[in-house]
C-alpha positions as CSV (number, residue, x, y, z in Angstrom):
1,M,12.0,117.1,38.6
2,N,9.6,115.7,41.1
3,K,8.2,117.9,43.4
4,K,10.0,116.9,46.3
5,A,13.3,117.8,44.8
6,N,12.6,121.3,43.7
7,Q,11.4,122.1,47.8
8,S,14.8,121.3,48.7
9,T,16.2,123.2,46.3
10,G,13.9,125.8,45.3
11,G,13.4,125.0,41.5
12,R,17.6,125.7,40.7
13,S,19.3,124.4,38.5
14,A,23.3,124.4,39.7
15,R,25.0,126.9,37.5
16,V,28.2,125.7,38.0
17,V,28.3,122.7,35.8
18,Y,30.2,119.9,37.9
19,K,31.2,116.4,35.7
20,R,32.1,114.7,39.4
21,I,31.8,115.3,43.2
22,V,32.7,113.7,46.3
23,V,30.3,114.4,49.3
24,K,31.6,114.1,52.7
25,A,29.3,113.7,55.0
26,G,30.5,113.7,58.8
27,T,28.9,112.3,62.1
28,G,27.5,115.8,63.2
29,V,25.8,116.3,60.3
30,L,24.5,112.7,59.9
31,T,23.1,112.6,63.5
32,L,21.5,113.9,66.4
33,E,24.8,114.6,69.1
34,G,26.2,111.3,67.8
35,D,23.4,108.7,69.4
36,R,21.1,108.1,66.5
37,L,20.5,109.5,62.5
38,D,19.0,112.5,61.9
39,I,16.7,111.1,59.5
40,A,14.6,114.4,58.7
41,H,18.0,115.8,57.7
42,L,19.1,112.6,55.7
43,R,16.2,112.8,53.6
44,Q,17.3,116.7,53.3
45,L,20.7,116.2,52.1
46,V,19.1,113.1,49.6
47,G,17.0,115.1,47.6
48,Q,19.9,117.6,47.2
49,I,22.5,115.0,45.5
50,A,19.3,113.4,44.0
51,S,18.6,117.1,42.2
52,L,21.6,117.3,41.3
53,H,22.0,113.4,39.8
54,R,19.2,114.6,37.3
55,E,21.1,117.2,36.3
56,G,23.4,115.1,35.1
57,I,26.8,115.7,38.0
58,Q,28.0,111.8,39.2
59,I,27.9,111.6,42.7
60,I,29.9,109.5,45.2
61,L,28.7,109.7,48.8
62,V,31.2,109.3,51.7
63,S,29.4,109.0,54.3
64,S,29.6,108.0,58.0
65,G,27.5,107.3,60.8
66,A,26.9,104.0,61.1
67,I,28.3,103.5,64.9
68,A,25.5,106.1,65.7
69,A,23.4,104.1,63.9
70,G,24.4,101.0,66.0
71,K,23.6,103.4,69.7
72,D,20.2,103.9,68.1
73,I,19.3,100.4,67.6
74,L,20.6,98.8,71.0
75,G,18.5,102.0,72.0
76,E,19.0,102.8,76.3
77,V,22.5,100.5,76.9
78,E,26.0,101.4,79.1
79,I,27.6,102.4,76.1
80,D,31.5,101.4,75.8
81,H,33.5,103.4,74.0
82,D,36.4,101.1,73.8
83,I,37.1,99.0,69.7
84,P,35.8,96.3,69.9
85,F,32.8,97.8,71.8
86,R,32.9,100.4,68.4
87,Q,33.0,97.9,66.2
88,V,29.7,95.4,66.9
89,L,28.2,99.4,67.3
90,A,29.1,99.2,63.1
91,A,28.3,96.1,62.7
92,L,25.0,96.8,63.9
93,G,24.3,99.9,62.4
94,Q,26.0,100.3,58.7
95,S,23.0,98.2,57.9
96,Y,20.8,100.5,59.1
97,L,22.1,103.2,57.6
98,M,22.4,101.7,53.8
99,D,19.0,100.7,54.4
100,S,18.3,104.4,55.1
101,Y,19.8,105.5,51.7
102,Q,18.3,102.9,50.1
103,R,14.8,104.1,51.1
104,L,15.4,107.8,51.2
105,F,17.0,107.8,47.2
106,N,14.2,105.1,46.4
107,E,12.1,108.2,46.6
108,H,13.7,109.6,43.7
109,G,14.2,106.2,41.5
110,I,17.8,106.2,42.5
111,R,19.9,102.9,43.3
112,V,23.0,103.2,45.5
113,A,25.5,100.9,46.9
114,Q,27.4,100.4,49.4
115,V,31.1,100.3,49.5
116,L,32.9,99.6,52.2
117,L,37.2,100.3,52.8
118,T,40.1,99.7,54.3
119,R,43.6,101.0,53.8
120,K,44.6,97.7,52.8
121,D,42.0,97.5,49.8
122,V,43.7,100.8,48.3
123,S,47.5,100.1,49.6
124,D,48.6,98.4,46.6
125,R,48.3,99.1,43.0
126,Q,45.9,96.9,41.9
127,G,43.9,96.7,45.2
128,Y,43.4,100.9,43.9
129,L,42.5,99.9,40.2
130,N,40.1,97.4,41.2
131,V,38.7,100.4,43.0
132,R,38.6,103.0,41.3
133,N,36.9,100.7,38.2
134,T,34.3,99.7,40.7
135,L,33.6,103.0,41.5
136,L,33.2,104.7,38.2
137,Q,31.4,101.8,36.8
138,L,28.6,102.3,39.3
139,I,28.5,106.1,38.3
140,D,28.4,105.1,34.6
141,L,25.3,103.0,35.2
142,G,23.9,105.9,37.5
143,A,24.1,104.7,40.7
144,I,25.1,106.8,43.9
145,P,27.9,104.7,45.4
146,I,27.7,104.9,49.2
147,V,31.0,104.8,50.9
148,N,32.3,104.0,53.9
149,E,35.2,102.8,56.5
150,N,34.8,99.0,56.9
151,D,34.6,99.5,60.7
152,V,33.7,96.0,61.9
153,V,36.8,94.7,60.2
154,A,39.7,97.7,60.3
155,V,40.6,97.7,63.5
156,E,42.9,101.0,62.5
157,E,40.3,102.8,60.9
158,I,38.2,103.0,64.0
159,G,40.9,104.2,65.9
160,E,43.0,107.5,64.4
161,G,42.9,105.8,60.4
162,F,40.8,107.7,58.4
163,G,39.8,110.8,60.4
164,D,36.0,110.4,60.6
165,N,36.3,109.3,57.1
166,D,37.6,113.3,56.1
167,T,41.4,111.0,55.3
168,L,39.2,108.5,53.5
169,S,36.7,111.2,50.9
170,A,40.1,112.8,49.9
171,L,41.6,109.1,48.5
172,V,38.3,108.4,46.6
173,S,38.4,111.8,45.2
174,N,41.7,110.7,44.3
175,I,40.5,107.5,43.1
176,V,37.7,108.5,41.4
177,D,38.9,112.4,39.3
178,S,36.6,114.4,41.3
179,E,36.5,117.9,40.2
180,M,35.0,118.9,44.2
181,L,35.4,117.8,47.3
182,L,32.6,118.7,49.1
183,M,33.4,118.3,52.9
184,L,30.0,118.8,55.5
185,T,31.0,118.9,58.6
186,D,29.5,120.5,62.5
187,T,31.4,124.1,61.9
188,E,31.7,126.9,59.2
189,G,34.6,126.1,58.1
190,L,38.1,127.1,58.7
191,Y,39.1,130.1,61.4
192,T,41.7,132.0,62.7
193,K,41.5,130.2,65.9
194,D,39.1,128.5,68.2
195,P,35.7,129.4,66.5
196,Q,34.3,129.7,70.5
197,D,36.4,132.6,71.0
198,K,35.1,136.0,70.0
199,D,37.4,137.1,68.0
200,A,37.4,134.4,65.5
201,R,36.8,134.7,61.2
202,L,36.4,132.8,59.5
203,I,39.0,132.0,56.1
204,Q,36.6,132.0,53.0
205,T,39.5,130.8,50.8
206,V,42.9,129.5,50.9
207,E,45.3,128.8,48.3
208,R,47.2,126.7,49.3
209,V,47.6,124.6,53.1
210,D,50.7,125.6,54.3
211,E,52.2,125.5,57.6
212,S,50.9,128.7,58.5
213,I,47.1,126.8,57.7
214,E,48.0,123.6,59.3
215,A,49.1,125.9,62.7
216,L,45.2,127.3,62.6
217,A,44.0,123.7,63.5
218,S,42.7,122.8,66.8
219,D,40.6,120.1,67.9
220,Y,37.6,122.5,68.4
221,H,35.4,119.2,67.2
222,K,32.4,117.6,68.8
223,P,32.9,114.2,71.6
224,W,31.2,111.6,69.2
225,S,33.0,113.5,65.9
226,R,36.8,111.4,65.2
227,G,37.7,114.1,62.7
228,G,39.1,117.7,63.9
229,M,40.0,120.6,61.3
230,A,43.4,118.6,61.5
231,T,42.6,115.6,59.5
232,K,40.0,117.8,57.4
233,L,43.6,120.3,56.2
234,E,45.3,116.7,55.5
235,A,42.3,116.0,53.2
236,A,42.4,119.1,51.9
237,K,46.2,118.5,51.5
238,N,46.0,116.1,49.8
239,A,42.8,117.1,47.3
240,C,43.8,119.6,46.1
241,A,47.2,118.3,45.1
242,S,45.7,116.0,43.3
243,G,43.7,118.7,41.3
244,T,40.7,118.9,43.0
245,T,39.4,122.0,44.9
246,T,38.4,121.3,48.4
247,V,35.0,123.1,50.5
248,V,35.0,122.5,54.2
249,C,31.2,123.9,55.5
250,N,28.4,123.7,57.2
251,G,26.0,120.6,56.4
252,R,23.3,122.2,58.7
253,L,22.6,124.6,56.2
254,K,19.7,124.9,53.7
255,D,20.4,123.6,50.8
256,I,24.4,123.8,51.4
257,I,24.9,121.2,48.9
258,Y,23.6,123.2,46.0
259,R,24.2,126.1,47.3
260,V,28.7,125.5,46.9
261,V,27.8,123.5,43.6
262,S,26.4,126.4,42.3
263,G,29.4,128.7,43.5
264,E,27.8,130.6,46.6
265,Q,30.9,130.9,48.7
266,I,29.8,129.7,51.8
267,G,32.3,127.8,54.7
268,T,36.4,127.6,53.5
269,R,37.1,126.9,50.0
270,F,40.4,124.7,49.6
271,L,41.3,126.0,45.6
272,S,43.3,123.1,43.8
273,T,47.1,123.3,43.3
274,A,47.6,120.9,40.7
275,T,46.6,119.7,37.4
276,K,44.9,116.3,36.9
277,L,47.4,113.6,37.6
278,E,47.4,110.4,35.4
279,S,46.1,107.7,37.5
280,R,49.8,106.4,38.3
281,K,51.0,109.5,40.1
282,R,47.3,109.6,41.8
283,W,47.8,106.5,43.8
284,L,51.1,107.9,44.5
285,L,49.7,110.8,46.3
286,S,47.4,109.3,48.5
287,C,50.7,107.8,49.7
288,L,49.0,105.0,52.0
289,S,51.6,102.1,50.8
290,V,54.2,104.1,51.9
291,N,57.3,101.7,53.2
292,G,60.4,103.5,53.2
293,E,62.1,107.4,53.8
294,I,65.2,108.5,51.5
295,L,67.2,111.3,53.1
296,I,68.2,113.6,50.4
297,D,70.5,117.0,50.2
298,D,69.2,120.1,49.7
299,G,71.1,120.5,45.9
300,A,68.7,117.6,45.1
301,A,65.8,118.9,47.1
302,I,66.0,122.0,44.6
303,A,66.6,119.4,41.3
304,L,63.1,118.1,42.4
305,S,60.9,121.0,43.5
306,S,62.2,123.4,40.7
307,K,63.8,122.0,38.3
308,K,61.6,119.0,38.0
309,K,63.8,116.6,38.0
310,S,64.5,112.7,39.1
311,L,66.1,111.8,42.2
312,L,69.9,110.8,41.2
313,P,72.2,108.8,43.9
314,A,74.2,112.0,44.2
315,G,71.7,114.3,46.1
316,I,71.1,110.8,48.8
317,Q,72.1,111.0,52.5
318,G,70.2,107.9,53.5
319,I,67.4,106.3,53.7
320,G,64.5,105.2,56.9
321,G,63.5,102.0,57.0
322,E,64.0,98.7,54.9
323,F,62.0,98.8,51.6
324,S,62.2,96.7,48.0
325,R,62.6,97.9,44.6
326,G,58.9,98.8,43.3
327,D,57.9,99.9,46.6
328,V,56.8,104.0,47.7
329,V,58.8,105.6,49.6
330,Y,58.7,109.4,50.9
331,I,61.8,111.6,50.0
332,I,62.7,114.0,52.4
333,S,64.4,116.9,52.8
334,L,67.7,117.6,55.7
335,E,65.0,119.5,57.9
336,G,62.6,116.1,57.6
337,K,59.8,117.7,55.4
338,Q,58.6,115.5,53.0
339,L,59.2,116.8,49.7
340,A,57.3,114.2,47.6
341,C,56.6,110.3,47.8
342,G,57.6,107.9,44.5
343,I,58.5,104.3,43.5
344,A,62.0,103.1,44.1
345,N,63.7,101.7,41.1
346,Y,66.5,100.4,43.9
347,D,65.7,98.2,47.7
348,S,67.1,100.0,50.5
349,Q,70.1,98.2,50.6
350,D,71.0,99.0,47.5
351,I,70.5,102.7,48.0
352,V,73.0,102.4,50.8
353,R,75.7,101.0,48.7
354,I,75.2,103.7,46.1
355,K,74.2,106.8,48.1
356,G,75.9,109.9,47.5
357,G,78.0,109.2,43.6
358,P,77.6,109.4,40.5
359,S,74.5,107.5,39.0
360,K,77.6,106.1,36.6
361,H,79.0,104.0,39.2
362,I,76.0,101.8,39.8
363,V,76.6,99.4,38.1
364,K,80.3,98.7,39.5
365,I,79.2,98.7,43.0
366,L,75.8,96.6,42.5
367,G,76.6,94.9,39.3
368,H,73.6,95.7,37.9
369,Q,71.3,98.8,37.5
370,Y,67.8,99.7,36.3
371,G,68.1,103.1,35.1
372,E,69.9,106.2,36.1
373,A,67.8,107.6,39.2
374,V,67.0,106.5,41.9
375,V,63.4,107.4,41.9
376,H,62.6,108.8,37.9
377,R,60.6,112.0,37.8
378,N,58.0,110.3,36.0
379,N,56.8,107.6,39.3
380,M,57.6,110.5,41.5
381,V,54.5,113.2,42.7
382,L,55.8,116.8,44.9
383,L,53.2,116.9,48.6
């Protein structure tokens, strides 16, 4: 380990061994008030990542900061906050951001690769698998993929989409089957109330992101950051449901990446709520390609959640939207809660015709059948 790496980590070795982690660095961590990149802090983060990389830990970095870098390039000009101008800033700043990473990682002899993604890139199974194969081959080659949303072409990402890369980081964790998602932000973690409140208390461990936890989220993020605590909770929920432990913490703390990976209790740790899922279910869990909804009764809800059964026509009350056989759909309770997502064996028009009846009547009603289940258990993921 070189001298620079020893300085950034104190010469320590990670006590907790992870094979693969995703590190997400938000705008508030990488920039000075969202106006320009903080190269000094980038150097510290890169030093920690490089040190872990030398210990054999595979790391994917999900990085914000392109728009802020674009502002830095333009200098003293009036900034227009509409979406087209933000796309211009992203176009200007992305190469500067990557050049900064390239130079910093070169100091440690590590290659980096730029990966720009949009929702469309991973919204179908083939695209999902293509991205997965690329990322896994890059880390197998010893490179560190640096992932960012493609703000230049994807308007929805700049608007509300990935939310300052929060959702994207959970999706990447899902794609590469990471053991940990480390979300570096400009707050200490999840609090019992707005952290500006003197009575606010940091929550160190969350066993499950349920409605009571989601109710704690508030928009106490900085104006230059597009992701608030609500998007981080949603990202943590999705990552944990696919078997990935998630930590949300202050990315400005000294040696923060190394300390978290070494097992130190910092920020808020969200415990994984499931075992690792096979590739198809991980893609379903991303729920980026959902095309409709299936409304089910209470009996079917119990059968799915408690008895791990497939969804049969008898328990279906109705549908939402139009979708085709093979599309991914949400499965919704009577109260409107999303219970699962899965691949539909029948299109929406056929489901309307067979809903509420026994599976043995499918052929009689439709003249054909693709199985007794409308959504088979093997093609379903509980949410």
